[in-house]
N, C-alpha and C positions, 0 to 999 in steps of 0.2 A: 393251724390254730389261730383264731383271730380274737383280739381284745378290742373293745370299744371304750373310749374315754367317757366317763359319766361324771356329772357334777351335782354336788349338794348345795343347799341354800347358802352356806358360808363361802362358797366359791364363786358366787355370781353377784352382780350388782344391777340395779335398775338405773338407766341413763335418762337424764332429762331431755325434753324435746324443745322446740322453739316456741312453745306456748305453755302457759299455766292457766288454770281456771279458778274462779271463785269457789271456795269450798261449799258455799251455800247452793251451788248448782250441781254438786256431785250427788249421785244416787247410787248407794252401795247395795240396794235391794236386788233380789234375784228370786226366780221361781224354780224350785226343785220338785219334780214329780207333782206339779200342780199345787204345791204348797209354797205360798209367798212368804219370803223372809225379808225383813227390813235390814237384817244383818246376815251376811253370808257365812254364818258360823253354825256348825252342827256339833253338839257334844257327843263324844265317843260313847259307844255302847259298852261301857265298863261300869262295874258296880261302884268304883271309887268316884265316878264322875256323874252318872245319871241315875236318879231314882225317880219315881213318879212326881214327887214334890219338886225336884230339881227341874224336871221336864216342864212343869207348869211355869216355874219362874223364868226359865229360858224363853218359853213361848211368849210370855207377857212382855218380855224385854225386846222381842223382835227376832230372836234366834230360835233354835230348836234343839232337841236332844233325842237320842235313840236309846230306848230302854232294851237292855239285853234280856230276852225271855228265858235264858238259861242261867240267870244269875240268882242271887239270894232272894230277890224280891218275889220270885215265882216259886221258891222252894220253902220259904219259911213264913209263918204267920207274923213273926216278929223279926224282920231282917235287921233292925237296928242293933239288936244284941249281938248278932253274928258279925256285923261290920265293926262294932266296938271291939270284939274279940280279935279280929284280924288286925286292927290298928294297934292293939296293945301288946302283942307278942314280940319277941326279940327277932333280930335278923337271922338267927339260926333256926328259928321255929316257924317262920311264916309260911314256907312252902307246904310243910306237912299239915299245918293248921288249916290252910286253904283247901288242900286236897280233901281233908276230912269234911270241912264245911260244905264243899260243893258235891260231895259224894254221899254224905249221910242221908240227905233228903232228896227225893226226886222232884221233878217239876210237876206242879199241880195245875190242872186246867182252870180251877176256880180262882186261883191266884193270878194267872195270866189274864183272865177276864177282869178281875178286880183292878189290877194295875192299869189296864187300858181304859176302863170306865172312869177311874180316878183322874187320869190325865185329861180325858175328854170333859169331865165335869169341871175341870179347871179352866175350860174355855179355850183350849189350845189344841192343835193337831197332835195326834198320838202316832209316833213312828217307833216301830219295834223291830227287833232282829232275832235271828237264830242262825245256827250253823246249817249247812246243807243237809246234814244227817237228820235233822228234826224239822226241816222246813215243810215237808208234806203234811205233817200234823199241825204244827204251830201256825203256819200261814193261814189256812182256812179258819182256824180258831180265832186268830187275831182279827181277821176281816169281819167275822161274825160279831165280835165284841165291839166293833166300831173303829178299829185302827184306820188311820189315813194312808199309811204306807208300810210296806214290809221289806226289811233288809235281810238278804242272805249274805252272811259274812263269815269268812274263814281266812286263814293265813294266805292261802292262794286259792282263787276260784277258777273253775274251768267250765266250759260249755256243757259238758256232761260229767256228773259225778258218778263214778262207777263203784260198785261194791258187790262182793259175793253174796251179801245179804240183800235180797230183793227189796226189802222194806226200806232200805237206806238209799237206793238208787234215786237220782234226781236228774230229770231232763229239764233244763232251765226253760227252754222254749215252751214245752207243754205246761210247766208250772206257771209261767207268766200268763199264758193264755187262759188258764183256769182261774186265776185270781181276780176278784172283782175290784181290787185296789192296786195302785202302782207297786211294782217290785223294783228294788234297787239291789245291786250286788257288789261284792268286794271280797278279796282285794286282788288287784293285778298291777303290773308295773311296766309293760312293754307295748309297743305298737301292735305287733301281731296278735298277742293275747287279747288285747282290748278290741281290736277289729273283729275277732272271731265272736266276741260276746255281744257286740252292738246289735246284731240282727235277731237276738233271742226275745226281744220284746221288753227288755229292761228299760227303766226310765232314768237310771243313774248308775254310775260305776265309781266305786271308791278305789283310789289308786295309792299305792305305797305299801311296801313290804319290809318290815323290820326296823323302821326309823323311830318308832315311838320311844318316849322317855323310859317306859318300863319294859319294853320288849327286848328279848334276847334271841330272837329268831336268827339274826345275822350271825351271832356267835355260835348258836347250837346247830343251825342247819347250813350256814354259809350263804343264805339266799337273801338277795336284796338289790335294789337299784337306787342310787342316790336320788333324792327327791326332785331336784330341779330338772334333771334329765327324765326321770320317770313321768313327771307331769307334762313336760313338753312333748314327749313321745306319745303318750296316751291321748293328749288333747289333739294331736295331729290326726290320730285315728278317728277321733270324734268328728273333726272337721271334714275329713275325707268322706266319712260315712254320710254326713249331712249333705255334702255336695252331690253324692251319688243318689241319695234317697229322699232328701228333704226332711228327714227325721232327725231331730236334735236330741241327743242323750247327754245329760249333764255329767261332768267329770268332777269328782270331789276329792281334793287332796287330803290324804289321811295319814298323819304321822310326821314326826320330825319338826313340828312347828313349836317353837319355844316362846316366841314373842310376836309383837305386832309387825315387825319388819319381815318376819317369815311369812306372815299372812299376805302382806303386800307382794312378796316375791312369788308365792304359790299362785296367786291369781294372775300375776303378770306372766307366769309361765304357761298359763292356759286353763287353770282351774276355774270352775264356776262358783265353788264354795270350798270351805275347808272343814274338815272334821278334826277337832282338837280334844285332847284329854288332859294332860298335865296342867296347862294354863287355867283350866276350869276346875280342876281338882284342888286348886289353891283357894277356891272361894270358901267363905265361912259356911255357906249352906251345903257344900259338897258332902256326899255321903261317906267319903273315904276318911273323913276326920283328919285331914292333913297328910294322908298317905295316898298313893296311887299305884294301881296294878292293872295288868292286862288280863284278858279272859283266858289266855293260855297259861297263866301262872299256876292255876290249880290242876292242870292236866294230870291225870292219874299216872300216865306212863312216861311222858317227856315234857316236864314244865319248860315253857319258853317265855319266861317273864320274871321280873323282879318286883318286889314291893318297895317303891322308892318313897322317901319322905320329901314332900314338896312344901309342907307347911300351909298355914292359912294366912293369907295376906290382906284380904279385903272381902267385902260382900260382892255378890255376883253382879249387881248393877254397876258397881265401880269398875270391876274388871272389864265389863263389856262397854259401858257408856261413860265412865269417868265420873268426876274429874280425876286426873292422875296426880298422885303425889310421889311417883317413882320416875326414875330416869332410864329404866331398862326395858321399856316396852311391854311390861307385864300388866299394865292398867290402861283402860280406855282403848280397847282393841278396835272398836268401831270408829272412834275418833281418829286414831292413827291411820286406819285404812283410808278414811275420807281425806285426811290431810295429804297422805302419800299420793292418792289419785289426783288431787287438785294440783299438787306440785308437778306431777308428770303430765298434766294436761288431759286427764281422762275423766270424763263425766259419768261413765257407766262401767259396769263390770266388763262388758264386751270390749270397750275401748281400752281398759286396763290390760286386757289380754294381749293387746297389740303394741304395748310400749317396748322400747328397745332394751334388750338384755345384754349384759357384758359378762365375759369370763373374768373374774376378779379375785384371784386367790388371796390377795392382800387386803381385801375389803375389811375384814374384822380386826386386823392388826395395825394397819397403816396409821401412824400418828397416835396410837392408843396405849403407849407405854405406861403412862401414869395410871390410866384406868385399870390396866391389866395388873400392875404391881400392887395397886391399892384396892383391887376388886370392887371398883365402882363402875356404874353405867354398863358399857359394853364389856367390861372386864369381869362382870359377875358370872358370865356364862362360860 
């Protein structure tokens, strides 16, 4: 039996080099599946984070969001009332409340189309997602409605999704070939699993299993890889595949990112962009109304998520672009990334991926006694 040491964000540090650059010369932009982002941030496909209106605001600010096509926005004509209900119940009631809300009404094609067209009418790209079980139906429907990219997302993705129910089987390679828009998939966490998926025709892979603020997969199933190791290993698979084929497939770090420092570390470990939930669920405009939950929380048979209270701390523009009035890395995420890259001598995302990383278990605690005891700055988390 062999065990491999793996590291999370709190156990690593980014080391300075012999150069720094002017922040004005730093470009944090990236292209994911032909969609250009001025900020390499993607809002999670969770009902507490991304609605059609939130997707529009994110796009206007230079980021983007993924709308979950199996959420309340495609089940209800008035999703706001359902979201308000979920946010209002007690901690002992939210699981059953969500299970009822997500099972009472089925997904409606006309609402799928309406959501996508609303986002597009806002002048920004529309990126949407579904589970593998519904991808064969929702993928073509989304493409016909004008979506720019389609994400197949589940707790763990595999090259072939098998089921005794023929209608639920999904061959990723055949699906990607049939879709007129780019397909991205998630989630995975290891070199071998990622390497097997890169040749399917996908344009991006989301990596990270169980580290999300609201996710309980690691507790319920015992599955997961700490994020620093997860990103580094999957990025190595991407780089090896690129060297072999000349085809570059983006790696998006998904989960475990609490503040701007984690975003810097995720990209330094090899990610092309990050998908975040709880930091954006804290925006005044977020549909979760100060609460955050994952899409496995309302699962009918085995819920794997909690509804966590994150509060509302600022408008979305301030969270992404500042200025910041906080000392804990929760505001001005884009500015912090630019400053971090400039400090490390990296002008681009690709250069940031090559900065030196250190194993540093004491990074979060060294010299921070007063912050910790007074719950200030780095002691808030």
